[in-house]
C-alpha positions as CSV (number, residue, x, y, z in Angstrom):
1,M,-59.3,18.0,19.3
2,G,-57.7,16.4,22.3
3,A,-58.1,12.7,22.9
4,E,-60.2,12.2,19.7
5,A,-57.1,12.9,17.6
6,L,-55.4,10.0,19.2
7,K,-58.1,7.6,18.2
8,A,-58.0,8.5,14.5
9,P,-56.1,6.0,12.3
10,V,-52.9,7.2,10.8
11,E,-53.3,7.5,7.0
12,G,-50.6,7.0,4.5
13,V,-48.4,4.8,6.7
14,E,-47.8,1.3,5.6
15,G,-45.5,-1.5,6.7
16,S,-44.9,-3.6,9.8
17,L,-43.5,-2.7,13.2
18,S,-40.0,-3.6,14.0
19,T,-39.1,-5.8,17.0
20,A,-36.1,-3.5,17.8
21,T,-36.0,-2.2,21.3
22,F,-36.2,1.5,22.1
23,R,-32.9,3.1,23.0
24,P,-31.7,6.7,23.6
25,V,-30.9,8.8,20.5
26,F,-27.7,10.2,22.1
27,D,-25.3,8.7,24.6
28,D,-24.7,11.8,26.7
29,F,-27.5,14.3,27.3
30,Y,-25.1,16.7,29.0
31,L,-22.9,17.0,25.9
32,T,-25.6,17.6,23.2
33,N,-24.7,21.2,22.4
34,P,-21.4,23.1,21.9
35,I,-21.8,25.4,25.0
36,A,-22.2,22.4,27.3
37,R,-19.3,20.6,25.6
38,A,-17.0,23.6,26.3
39,S,-18.1,23.8,30.0
40,K,-16.0,22.3,32.7
41,T,-19.0,22.1,35.0
42,M,-21.0,20.2,32.4
43,A,-18.1,17.8,31.8
44,E,-18.2,17.0,35.5
45,C,-21.9,16.5,35.4
46,S,-21.5,14.2,32.5
47,A,-18.8,12.1,34.3
48,L,-21.0,11.9,37.4
49,A,-24.1,10.9,35.4
50,S,-22.2,8.1,33.5
51,A,-20.8,6.8,36.8
52,L,-24.2,6.3,38.3
53,D,-25.5,3.7,35.9
54,T,-29.0,4.0,37.5
55,P,-31.8,2.3,35.6
56,V,-34.8,4.5,34.7
57,A,-38.4,3.6,35.6
58,A,-39.0,2.1,32.1
59,E,-36.2,-0.4,32.4
């Protein structure tokens, strides 16, 4: 199918698009599962990642 599947219209979907901006589904990737939340190392990674506040390419 490949690229042809992307060109086909989506059937059964009605309505208008929202003007809301895209945002992450979760606030902290490093703490999305119980094992990571229980890990001291992952807690440190989470703290370091939140301190960076580096914009991603799409921003």
